[in-house]
C-alpha positions as CSV (number, residue, x, y, z in Angstrom):
1,M,3.9,34.2,-11.1
2,E,0.2,34.1,-10.4
3,W,0.2,30.3,-10.6
4,F,2.5,30.2,-7.5
5,G,0.9,33.1,-5.6
6,R,-1.5,33.1,-2.6
7,S,-4.4,34.8,-4.3
8,N,-6.9,32.6,-6.0
9,K,-8.6,35.5,-7.8
10,N,-7.9,34.0,-11.3
11,F,-7.9,30.3,-10.0
12,D,-11.1,29.9,-8.1
13,F,-11.8,26.2,-7.9
14,E,-15.4,25.0,-8.2
15,M,-16.5,21.5,-7.4
16,F,-17.8,19.5,-10.4
17,S,-16.3,22.0,-12.8
18,V,-14.6,20.9,-16.0
19,S,-11.2,20.6,-14.3
20,H,-12.7,18.6,-11.5
21,F,-14.3,16.1,-13.9
22,V,-11.1,15.8,-15.8
23,I,-9.3,14.8,-12.6
24,M,-12.0,12.2,-11.7
25,A,-11.7,10.8,-15.2
26,I,-7.9,10.6,-14.9
27,L,-8.4,8.8,-11.6
28,F,-10.5,6.1,-13.2
29,L,-8.4,5.8,-16.3
30,G,-5.3,5.4,-14.3
31,A,-6.8,2.7,-12.1
32,I,-8.2,0.9,-15.1
33,G,-4.7,1.1,-16.8
34,I,-3.0,-0.4,-13.7
35,F,-5.5,-3.3,-13.7
36,L,-5.3,-4.0,-17.4
37,Y,-1.5,-3.8,-17.6
38,R,-0.9,-5.5,-14.2
39,D,1.1,-8.4,-15.7
40,K,3.5,-6.0,-17.5
41,L,3.9,-3.9,-14.3
42,K,5.2,-7.0,-12.4
43,D,8.5,-6.6,-14.2
44,E,11.3,-5.5,-11.8
45,K,12.3,-2.8,-14.3
46,W,9.5,-0.7,-12.8
47,R,11.5,-0.4,-9.6
48,R,13.1,2.7,-10.9
49,A,9.7,4.2,-11.5
50,E,8.7,3.4,-7.9
51,I,11.7,5.3,-6.6
52,G,11.1,8.1,-9.0
53,I,7.5,8.6,-7.9
54,A,8.5,8.5,-4.3
55,I,11.1,11.3,-4.9
56,S,8.6,13.3,-6.9
57,L,6.1,13.1,-4.0
58,I,8.7,14.3,-1.6
59,L,9.7,17.2,-3.9
60,I,6.2,18.4,-4.5
61,E,5.3,18.2,-0.8
62,V,8.5,20.2,0.1
63,T,7.6,22.7,-2.6
64,Y,4.1,23.0,-1.1
65,H,5.5,24.0,2.3
66,I,7.8,26.5,0.6
67,W,4.8,27.9,-1.2
68,M,3.0,28.3,2.1
69,A,6.0,29.9,3.7
70,V,6.7,32.3,0.8
71,N,3.1,33.4,0.8
72,G,2.8,33.8,4.6
73,S,0.3,31.0,5.1
74,W,2.5,28.5,6.9
75,D,1.4,28.0,10.5
76,V,1.8,25.2,13.1
77,S,-2.0,25.1,13.6
78,H,-2.6,23.7,10.1
79,A,0.7,23.1,8.2
80,F,2.0,20.0,9.9
81,P,1.4,16.8,7.9
82,L,-1.1,15.4,10.4
83,E,-4.3,15.1,8.4
84,L,-5.2,11.6,7.3
85,C,-4.3,12.3,3.7
86,S,-1.0,13.9,4.6
87,I,-0.2,10.9,6.7
88,S,-1.2,8.7,3.8
89,L,1.2,10.6,1.6
90,I,4.1,9.8,4.0
91,I,3.0,6.2,4.1
92,T,2.9,6.1,0.2
93,V,6.5,7.3,0.0
94,L,7.5,4.7,2.6
95,L,5.8,1.9,0.7
96,L,7.4,2.9,-2.6
97,L,10.8,3.0,-1.0
98,T,10.6,-0.1,1.2
99,R,7.9,-2.3,-0.2
100,K,6.9,-3.4,3.3
101,K,3.7,-5.3,3.5
102,I,2.6,-3.8,6.8
103,I,2.9,-0.3,5.3
104,Y,0.7,-1.5,2.4
105,E,-1.9,-2.8,4.8
106,I,-2.3,0.6,6.4
107,L,-2.2,2.6,3.2
108,L,-4.7,0.5,1.3
109,F,-7.4,1.6,3.8
110,T,-6.3,5.2,4.6
111,A,-5.7,6.1,1.0
112,L,-8.6,4.5,-0.7
113,L,-11.1,5.9,1.9
114,G,-9.4,9.2,2.6
115,A,-7.8,10.2,-0.7
116,T,-10.8,9.0,-2.8
117,Q,-13.2,11.2,-0.7
118,A,-10.8,14.1,-1.1
119,I,-10.8,13.8,-4.9
120,F,-14.5,13.6,-5.1
121,T,-15.2,16.4,-2.6
122,P,-12.0,18.4,-2.5
123,L,-11.5,21.2,0.1
124,L,-9.5,23.3,-2.4
125,N,-9.5,27.0,-3.4
126,Y,-7.2,26.9,-6.4
127,D,-8.1,25.7,-9.9
128,F,-6.0,24.7,-12.9
129,P,-3.2,25.7,-13.6
130,H,-2.3,26.9,-10.1
131,F,0.5,25.0,-8.3
132,R,-1.8,24.1,-5.4
133,F,-4.2,22.4,-7.9
134,F,-1.4,20.2,-9.2
135,H,0.0,19.5,-5.7
136,F,-3.4,18.5,-4.3
137,F,-4.5,16.2,-7.1
138,Y,-1.1,14.7,-7.9
139,T,-0.5,13.6,-4.3
140,H,-4.1,12.3,-3.8
141,L,-4.0,10.4,-7.1
142,M,-0.7,8.7,-6.2
143,E,-2.1,7.8,-2.8
144,I,-4.8,5.8,-4.6
145,W,-2.8,4.4,-7.5
146,V,0.2,3.2,-5.5
147,P,-1.8,0.7,-3.3
148,L,-3.8,-0.4,-6.3
149,Y,-0.4,-1.0,-8.1
150,F,0.9,-3.1,-5.2
151,T,-2.4,-5.0,-5.1
152,W,-2.9,-5.8,-8.8
153,A,0.7,-5.8,-10.1
154,K,2.7,-6.9,-7.1
155,G,0.2,-9.3,-5.6
156,Y,-0.2,-7.8,-2.1
157,R,-3.5,-8.5,-0.4
158,P,-5.1,-7.4,2.8
159,T,-6.2,-9.8,5.5
160,I,-8.7,-9.4,8.3
161,W,-5.6,-8.7,10.5
162,S,-4.9,-5.8,8.2
163,V,-8.1,-4.1,9.6
164,V,-6.9,-4.9,13.1
165,K,-3.6,-3.2,12.4
166,L,-5.4,-0.2,11.0
167,F,-7.5,0.0,14.2
168,V,-4.3,-0.2,16.4
169,F,-2.6,2.4,14.2
170,L,-5.5,4.9,14.4
171,N,-5.8,4.5,18.2
172,I,-2.1,5.1,18.7
173,L,-2.2,8.1,16.3
174,M,-5.3,9.9,17.5
175,P,-4.2,10.6,21.1
176,I,-0.9,12.0,19.8
177,I,-2.7,14.3,17.4
178,M,-5.1,15.4,20.1
179,V,-2.2,16.5,22.3
180,I,-0.6,18.3,19.3
181,N,-3.9,20.0,18.6
182,K,-4.0,21.3,22.2
183,L,-0.4,22.6,22.0
184,V,-0.7,24.4,18.7
185,G,-4.4,25.3,18.7
186,G,-5.0,23.1,15.6
187,N,-7.8,20.9,14.5
188,Y,-5.9,18.1,12.7
189,M,-8.2,15.2,11.7
190,F,-11.1,17.3,13.1
191,L,-10.2,15.9,16.6
192,S,-10.7,19.3,18.3
193,H,-14.1,20.3,16.7
194,K,-16.2,19.8,13.6
195,P,-15.5,21.8,10.4
196,N,-17.0,25.2,10.4
197,G,-19.2,24.4,7.4
198,A,-21.7,21.6,6.8
199,S,-20.1,18.2,6.6
200,L,-20.7,14.4,7.1
201,L,-19.6,14.9,10.7
202,D,-22.9,16.7,11.4
203,V,-24.7,13.4,11.3
204,L,-22.2,11.6,13.5
205,G,-23.2,13.2,16.8
206,P,-21.9,16.0,19.0
207,Y,-18.3,16.5,20.2
208,P,-16.5,14.3,21.3
209,F,-18.9,11.4,20.4
210,Y,-18.6,12.0,16.7
211,I,-14.9,11.0,17.0
212,L,-16.0,7.5,18.0
213,S,-18.6,7.4,15.3
214,M,-16.0,8.6,12.7
215,E,-13.6,5.8,13.8
216,G,-16.4,3.2,13.7
217,L,-17.4,4.4,10.2
218,L,-13.8,4.1,9.0
219,I,-13.4,0.6,10.4
220,T,-16.7,-0.4,8.8
221,L,-15.6,0.9,5.4
222,S,-12.3,-0.8,5.9
223,L,-14.0,-4.1,6.3
224,I,-15.7,-3.5,2.9
225,V,-12.4,-2.6,1.3
226,W,-11.0,-5.9,2.8
227,L,-13.9,-7.9,1.4
228,I,-13.2,-6.4,-2.1
229,F,-9.4,-6.8,-2.2
230,R,-8.8,-9.8,0.0
231,E,-7.2,-13.0,-1.3
232,K,-10.1,-15.0,-2.5
233,S,-10.6,-18.6,-1.4
234,G,-8.4,-21.0,-3.3
235,Q,-6.4,-18.1,-4.9
236,K,-2.7,-18.4,-4.5
237,S,-0.6,-15.5,-3.3
238,K,0.9,-13.7,-6.2
239,V,3.4,-11.5,-4.4
240,T,6.4,-11.4,-6.7
241,K,9.7,-13.1,-5.7
242,E,11.6,-10.0,-6.6
243,L,10.6,-8.2,-3.4
244,P,13.2,-9.2,-0.9
245,M,12.6,-6.1,1.3
246,Q,8.9,-7.1,2.0
């Protein structure tokens, strides 16, 4: 089963290859579809689909960890779900299961900024049809589509306080991850050092100052996301009444 093995000899991923462009096209088509069919997606019958997607995300993530373990690549220094996109995946599942507004407020920013960047510039070694290819893009696509679904179909909207909540969330999370990095010799969220190769972090200053620059950049981009998705002046809230758990 080469498609589930560790070697990428026959599955070497290249950025901006045909498979990569197909994924980017799927991203945009899915987002457009959610927007165009937002009224139909308001129906409570889609609740089963929400639960189904949450379960599928759990299963594919568990399978990913099994894949790492089977192929001898699972290690505490990199396998814990402590990267921003991995945390966004957990938050995506929680939002689908609970429909809590506060979870949506965090996910909208972490997913749209983190997962979108991951899809456009993926750190990936495995191309189609390897399992890792499907795992990587399926989870990141869902991290983007789910908050868009809750925005356009379910009427959730961020406020300026949503950005404040994100700031608090990040500043509670980062010290915890820094401690874990020290304990396991990891570099989760690049809080121990910059990536080995060239990256955007190179222009954000030396360690540890680039961490503050990175946080400032994320907050600035989050304000832009808030301006785009906020409830416009005079616009009534459209959160559906069928969401008693919100």
